[in-house]
C-alpha positions as CSV (number, residue, x, y, z in Angstrom):
1,M,44.5,237.0,47.7
2,K,41.6,234.7,48.7
3,R,43.8,231.6,48.3
4,L,46.4,233.0,50.7
5,Q,43.6,233.5,53.3
6,L,42.6,229.9,52.9
7,L,46.1,228.5,53.3
8,P,46.2,228.6,57.1
9,L,42.8,226.8,57.3
10,M,44.0,224.1,54.8
11,L,47.2,223.6,56.7
12,M,45.3,223.2,60.0
13,F,43.1,220.5,58.5
14,C,46.1,218.7,56.9
15,L,48.3,218.8,60.0
16,T,45.5,217.8,62.5
17,P,45.8,214.0,61.7
18,L,49.6,214.2,62.3
19,A,49.1,215.8,65.7
20,A,46.5,213.3,66.6
21,A,48.8,210.4,65.6
22,A,51.7,211.8,67.5
23,G,49.8,211.6,70.8
24,S,48.5,208.1,70.0
25,F,51.6,206.2,71.0
26,D,51.5,207.3,74.7
27,G,49.1,204.6,75.9
28,S,46.0,206.7,75.3
29,T,44.6,204.6,72.4
30,P,44.8,201.0,71.2
31,L,47.4,200.2,68.6
32,L,47.9,197.8,65.7
33,C,51.6,196.9,65.3
34,A,53.5,195.2,62.5
35,L,56.6,193.2,63.5
36,T,59.1,193.8,60.6
37,Q,62.5,192.3,61.6
38,A,63.9,189.9,64.1
39,V,67.4,189.0,65.3
40,E,68.0,185.8,67.3
41,C,71.0,185.6,69.6
42,I,72.4,182.3,71.1
43,P,75.6,182.3,73.1
44,E,77.2,179.4,71.2
45,S,76.6,180.8,67.7
46,G,76.1,184.6,68.1
47,C,73.3,186.7,66.5
48,E,71.6,186.1,63.2
49,S,68.8,187.9,61.3
50,R,65.6,185.9,61.0
51,S,62.2,186.5,59.7
52,V,59.5,187.1,62.2
53,E,57.8,183.8,61.2
54,D,61.1,181.9,61.7
55,V,61.2,182.9,65.4
56,N,57.5,181.9,65.8
57,L,56.1,185.4,66.3
58,P,53.0,186.8,64.7
59,L,53.3,189.4,61.9
60,F,50.8,191.7,63.7
61,V,49.9,192.4,67.3
62,S,47.4,194.7,68.9
63,I,48.1,196.6,72.1
64,N,45.2,197.4,74.4
65,F,46.5,199.7,77.1
66,E,43.2,199.9,79.0
67,K,43.0,196.1,79.4
68,K,46.8,195.8,79.6
69,Q,46.8,193.1,76.9
70,L,49.0,192.2,73.9
71,N,47.3,190.0,71.3
72,A,48.4,188.3,68.1
73,V,46.3,189.5,65.1
74,G,45.5,187.8,61.8
75,N,46.2,184.0,61.9
76,P,43.5,182.2,64.0
77,E,45.9,179.2,64.2
78,N,48.5,181.4,66.0
79,A,46.0,183.2,68.3
80,R,48.0,184.2,71.4
81,S,47.6,186.8,74.1
82,T,49.8,188.0,77.0
83,A,49.3,190.4,79.8
84,I,51.2,193.6,80.0
85,K,52.6,193.8,83.6
86,N,54.0,197.3,83.5
87,I,53.5,200.4,81.4
88,E,55.8,203.4,81.8
89,Q,56.2,206.8,80.1
90,I,59.8,207.9,80.0
91,N,61.4,210.7,78.0
92,G,59.0,210.5,75.0
93,R,58.9,206.7,75.1
94,T,56.3,204.2,76.1
95,I,57.8,201.1,77.8
96,L,55.8,197.9,78.1
97,Q,56.9,194.8,80.0
98,G,55.7,191.4,80.7
99,A,56.6,187.7,81.3
100,E,55.1,184.4,80.2
101,N,56.2,180.8,79.5
102,G,59.7,181.3,81.0
103,R,60.4,184.4,78.9
104,G,60.5,188.1,79.8
105,W,59.9,190.8,77.3
106,T,60.1,194.6,76.9
107,I,58.8,196.9,74.2
108,D,60.3,200.4,73.9
109,M,58.1,202.6,71.6
110,N,58.8,206.1,70.3
111,Q,55.7,208.2,71.2
112,E,56.1,210.5,68.2
113,T,56.6,207.8,65.5
114,G,55.1,204.6,66.8
115,K,58.3,202.7,65.9
116,F,59.5,200.2,68.5
117,T,62.2,197.8,69.5
118,A,61.3,194.7,71.5
119,A,63.5,192.4,73.4
120,I,62.5,188.9,74.4
121,A,64.8,186.9,76.8
122,E,64.7,183.3,77.7
123,D,67.2,180.7,79.0
124,R,70.3,180.8,76.7
125,A,68.6,182.8,73.9
126,G,67.4,186.3,73.2
127,F,65.5,188.0,70.4
128,V,65.4,191.6,69.3
129,V,62.3,192.5,67.2
130,F,61.7,195.8,65.3
131,G,58.4,197.2,64.1
132,A,55.9,200.1,64.0
133,C,52.4,200.8,65.2
134,I,49.4,202.7,64.1
135,P,46.4,203.8,66.1
136,R,43.6,201.3,65.9
């Protein structure tokens, strides 16, 4: 009988980290994100799956909502940073947008899971990148 009384308390402690993580993808906390897949599209040849490294993107990025900054993480030789120009919360999604070096980009992140799809557009080429984030 004592075990049954402890069950609600144990469930509360087990589920608290899940609830905290669910709210972490709404712009309230910094994130560490892994870029897992990339697709490159060129009008003349169509779209083709590529590795993240093949399209010259870092494997990991950090998102600092407070500073509105997106930073490459890991390889010091590939240290890059870009400003986040716009952050929006729409229908359970966090949308980030920016532009740099003749390219525009958008990240669309699910606020419950931290999974995202990013689009990068430049003259005569586009990239779609998939990944997931964790609170940092």
